[in-house]
N, C-alpha and C positions, 0 to 999 in steps of 0.2 A: 505493499500499500503507498509506504513511504518512497518506495521506487518511482512509483508511477504518480506520483504529487511532483519530484524532482523532474519527471517528463516535460511540464509544461512550459513551454517558452518563458511566459512571463517571470514564472517562477523562478527558472536557473537564471534568468538574464536582469534579474530585480535591482541588484547595483548597478552595473553598468547602466542601465536605461535610466534609472536614480539620477545619476553624475551628469547623464548627458542631457536631461531635462533640466535639472539646475546648471547646467553650464550654458543653454539654449536661452532661458528663461531670462537669466541673469544678463547674458550679455543683448538681450533684447531689451530688458527694461532700462541699461547703462546708457545704450543708445540714444534714447529719447527721452525718458522721464525726465533728466535735468533740465529740460527745455520746457517740460510743461508743471511740472511741480519741484520746486515751488514756482517758478517759472521769472524771477530775477536775482537780483543780486543782496545779500543782506550787506550791514555798515562793515563786517568783517572780511567778507572776501573783497570788497572795494578796498579795504586798508591792506589786505594783504598783496592784491596785484599791485596796490601802489609801492609797497615794498617791498616786493620783487624786483619790480621795474627799474627801482632807483638803485637797488644794490649794485655798489661799483666796487674798484677794485680795494677800496679801505674798508670792505665788511668786516675786517677784524676788529677795528679800532671805532667804528662808529653804532656798534650792538647788532647789528646785521647778522651776524653769526647764529642768532636764536632762529631756530627753523629752517637751518642752511639748506637742507637736502629737499625740503620742499619747495623752499623759494627759487632755488635752481631749478628744479621741474618747471617753476611756473615762470620764471623767467623763459626759458627754451620756449614753452609752449605760447607765450604772448610773441615772441620775438618771430616765431616763423608762421604763427595763424592768425595774427592781427590782435586787436582787444575785441572782444565777444563774450557772451554769455559761455559758449562753450569752452575758448581756449583758457577762460578763467580755472572752467571746473576739471579739464582733462585731467591734470596733475591727480588730483583726486578720485576719478575715476580708473586711472591707471593703476594708482596704490591700492584702491578698492578691489580688483580684479586678483592682483598678490595678494591682500589679506584675505581675502573668499578662500583663495587655493592655501593658504597657509591654517587658514581655519579648518577646513577639510580634510589637512593632515594630521593637524593635532588632535581631530576628535578620533581619526582614525588609529591613533597611537593608544588613546586610552578607553573607547571603546570598539564594539563588533561593529563590523562593515554595516549591518542593516540598521543600526541604533545610529552611525556615523551619518549616514546618508540622509536621516530622517531630522537630525541636530544641525546637520549642515544648511538643509534647505531652508529650517524655521529661522536660521540665523541670520544668512546672507539675503535672504528676500524679506527681512523684516523690517518695519517701518524705520527703527533708527539706523540699521545697517546701510541701506536704500537712501536715506537721509544723508548718512557721511559720504557715498560714495559720490554724491552731486552736489557736493558744499566746498567752494573752490576756498577752503582755508585748511592748514594743518591737523586740525582736529583728527582727521583720519588716522593721523601718524600715530596714535597714543594706541587704537585697536592693531596698526600693523606691526609696531613693534613688539608688544607685547603676545601677539600672535606667532609671529618669527621666532623669538626668543625662546619661548615655552615650546615651540617645536623642534628649534636646535636641541635644547636643555634635555626633552625626552629621547632624542637620538643620542644624545651622549650620555647621560646618567643610567649605569646600569648594563650596558653592553660591554663585552668580554674585550672587543676591538673597535676602537672608535678611530674613522676616517679622519686624518689629519685637516682637510677640507673643512668639515663639519666644525672641527675647535677654531679654524681662523677665519669662518665665516661666524661662529657665534663671537669671537672677538672683534671682529670686525662690526659686527652688529649691535654691540655694547657700545662700541666708541661713538657710531652714528645715534643710536638710540638718545645719548646723553644731551645731543643739540635741542628736544623737543624738551620745553619747560617741564618740569619736576619729577621727569623720567629718569634723573640723575638718581633719585630715591631708590627706583630698580636697579640701576646698575650698580649702586653701592652694598646695595641688599645681596644682589647675587655676588660681589667681590665677598662678601663677609662669607656666604654659604660656600664660596669658591674654598676657602682657608677651611671650615670647620666641618662641612659634608664628607663625610670619608670617599664617599663614590665619586664626588669632583675630584677630589685629589688625586684618586686611582685614575683617571680619566686623562688627567693633566699628567702622570707619572707614565702614560704608554708615549707620550710624544718624546721625539728626542732632543737632546738640549737646542740643539738647532732650530727644529721646528717651534721649540717655546720661544727663540729670540727671537721669528719671524713671526709668530703670533703679538708676542709683545710690541716688536717694530711696526707693524701694519697698524696696532691699537693706537700707539702714539702719533703715527702718522696721520691717521684719520681725525683723530681728537684734537693735533695741534693748533688748528685754527681756534678753538674753543679753549684750551688750556691759555693760549696767549691773550685771547681777548679778555678773560676773567683776571689775568694777572696786571693788564694794561687798564681794563677796568671794570672796578670790582661791583658795578651796577649790574656788569652782567650774570653776573655769579648770583648775584639775590634775584635777579629775576629768574632765573634758573630752579632756584630754592624756595623761595618765599614770595609774600604780597610785597607791595611797596613799602606799606606801614602796615606793622603788625597790628591788629586791634582784633581781642576776642571777640567782641559783640560782633564785627564784621566779620570775621572766620566762622562762626556760627551763622550767621545770615546767608554766607554764601553757600554753606552747604545743605542747607535748607533750599534756597533757591535754584542751586543745581540738580537735585533730585525731584525736585517739585512738580517737573513735567513728565517725568518717568513714568510712574506708576498712578497718576490722579485720573478718575474716570468720570469727572462731574464737574470740573472746572480746565477753563481754558487761557493760558497764562499768555501775558505778553513777551513772548521769547520766539527764538527762529525754529525751537524743538515745539512738535506737535503733542498735544497731550492727549491719551497718554503714547510715549513710546513703545508701550510691549501691553498688546491686549491681556483680555482677564481670561482667555484660553492658554495664552505664553504664560500668565503669571500662575496660571494652575500647575503646569507642568514644571515651573520653578520651586513652587511649593512642593509637589513631589518629590521631585529631585532633592529637596535638601532635606527631607523625611528621610529617602532612603540613602543618602549619605552620612546622617548622623551618626551610624553604626559604623561606618568607615573611615572616622577623621582619621586614621593612622596612616592612611594612603597617600603616596603623595601627588597624587590628583587633588583630592580633595582639601589638604593640605594648602596647596599653591592657591584653588579657588578661595580658601577662608583669607589667605594674605592677602590676594586682588581685591575683594569686597573691601577689609579694612583700611587698605592703600586708597581705593576710590572715594572712599568716604572721607577718611582724614584728609589729604592731601587736595582733596575739592574744598575744602575751606581757606586753599590759598588761592586758587584756581578754577573755577566751577567746571571749565573747559574741562578738566580731569575728569569729573563724573562719567564722560562720554565712555572711558575706557571699563566700565562695567559690563560692557557687551561682551567679555569673554568671559567670564565667569556666569555670565547667564545662557551663553551657548552651551558651557560645559554642563549646567543644572538642569536644562531645557534636555540635553542630551540624557543625563542621567534619568529625568521623569519619563522620558520615552522608554528607555531602559526599565525602568522598573515597569512601567505598565506591559511589555512585550513579556515579560518575565513572570508576572502575575499569572497573564492569559497561559502563557504555557504551562506553568504550572498546573493551572485547572485541567489538562489536558495532553498529559506529557505524553502519551502512546497513539497519541491522535494525528497524523500529520495533516488533514483536513482540516482539522480545526486551526493548526498553524497556518493553513494555506489562506483560510478565509477570516482568520484575523485580521489579516493584513488589510482586508475590504474597510472595515472602520475607521482603521488607522488613517489610510489613504485619503477619506470624505474627511477625516476631522483636520487633517494638515491642509487640504484644499481649502475648508472654511477658513482656518486661520490666514492662510497665504492672500485668500479672496478678499476677505473682511480688512488685512492690514493695508494691501494695496489701495481698495477702494479708501482705506481712511486717511491714507499717506496723499493720494490725488486729488481728492475733494476737500481733504483737510487745508490744503493751500492754496484753495480758491474761495471758501466759504467761512473760515474762520479769521474775521475781523481782527483778532488783536495778533495773530500769527502775520497774515497777509500783510498788514503795515510793516512791517520789519524787514520786507522785501522791495526792493526798486527796480523797475522794469523799463527805466528811462535808457540806457544803452539798447534794448531791444528796439524800442521807439526810434531812437536816432538809425540807428543802421535799415530800419525798414521805412523811414519817411524822410530822412534827410539826404538830399545827394551831396558829393562830397565836394561840389564846386560851391555849394552854400555855406557861409562861413558859419560859427557856431561861436555866440555873445558869450563869455562865463565872467561875471563880475564878480567882485568880493565878497558878495551878500550871497550867493549861489553855493550848496549844500555840496559837498564832494567835487568842488571846483578842482582840486587837484587831481582826483582819478579822472574827470572827464578831458582834462587835457593830455592825459595819455591816446587820446583818437588822433591827434594831430602826430605823435610818435610813431604808434604804429599802425595806423589806418589811413593817413594821408588829408585826412581833415584838416581845414583852417580855423582855428580857435584864434581867438579876436577879443580883444580888453577894452574896445571902445565901438562906437556906431560908423565912425569916420573910415573905419577901414572895411567896412560892409559893402559899399559903393550901391548895388541894386535890392541885394536880401539879405536876408541874415535870420537866424533859427536863435532862441535864447529861452533860459528856461526860467525866466521870471518877466512877468507882464508889467509893463510900463509905458509911460507918454516919453517915445524918442523923437525929437525935434526931425522932421524932414521925412519920417516914415509913418506907415498905417498898418496898422494888424491885419494881417491877410488872412493867415488859418491857428486854429487852435488845437494841436492833437492831444488827445485825451487818453486815461489809462484805467481798465477795469478795475486794476489792484489799487488804487490809489482812494482815499476819502476825499482827498482835492483831486479831481481828475482832470484837470486841464494841468498838462505836464510841461508840454511845450510851445510855444509861441513862434511865428514865423512872421518877419515885418518886410514889409516893400517901399522900397524909396518913392516919395511923392513929388513931382516937381509941380512948380505953381501952374504953368502955361498946360502942359501934356499930362494932367494927373496923375494916374498909378504908371509906372514905368515897367 
């Protein structure tokens, strides 16, 4: 009977088909979702693009060394693709693909294949992860580095023979991870664990002297810009470790504000994050995973998850962005919840392979409902939740769709994010002016006003803005000939 069950094509190839569907839907979503939801740029994305664009040869001494790996990718994207919604978000999309890959590998190290497939699908197609993939800021780096470090660590610890490239990659990843604010704490924790943990010491002892020298040299070389910047400007180290001015009241408020949108099912917050980032069904799986893991706290998996949860909560008091790193513990606990449900079902029918087969059907239905409701919440939430939508600006899309490059754009001192929109001249060939005398026959501006010799020709509006009039086009008027 068991043999006949395994002859079913879908059953035999369920894991491969699961990963193929995951890859297909993930790439399909990443190809068009960032332009649909949120459909604009947050203040953080504009600031990130401006920082990346302004990064020059003196990045070590002027503080631009923070988030250096991400900023380099974003600068290259802007250079080759111009200033657009897609070019700003492209680095996050690329990094999200690798992050999803390492999450899949990590879950495969800690769980059986069928559980890892389901856990990977629920994580990479979740509202939280899709938002990170389409957010043009270094937020995605928190999840990327943790997924990579944990996977490399799981490959190194406990193996009798460790490939030197794994150790070299581990050292290099730690060095580059330190550029992201507050991940230096994770690097320090790994260094302490490397000294105290016997398995890590054993892994290092397998390397020859010259291999250790090579690892140390690569680490120092990769981290040298950061080390020099911290020595030259002590504020860099402060930004990497603490908040600008430590205040216990602000520390506690940051923690509350950071996690408020994550599990709120009744309130919509004035935030770039939708509430909730994790649906009720996912939270139920997390609770089941926690209950299933309580009796296994001695395992390395549950120890790491516990430490990451503590890290996410405590360090978010310094920087609320760190809270997003809880996605990794959520991924592991969700998979643990799925594992507990499957094991309980199999224990009810230990000798019945048909029950094992048909037990997959309700699981597939539940997963489809979770993903479907999450995607609809993600897409429609960024269109119909005013307190969230107001945090995204689609002026860049309006300019590219409605303003020709030969039409100058007036940016005066009162224009919000004026420095950001001046990048249109650097990357897209637009003419940016500071006074109407330079406009000649026609110009576009962000602010309605009375301009001498010019009359308002057109108002371009946006459905995403409370004040929907976003761009004004003026034409020159002559005394005898009328509008020119």
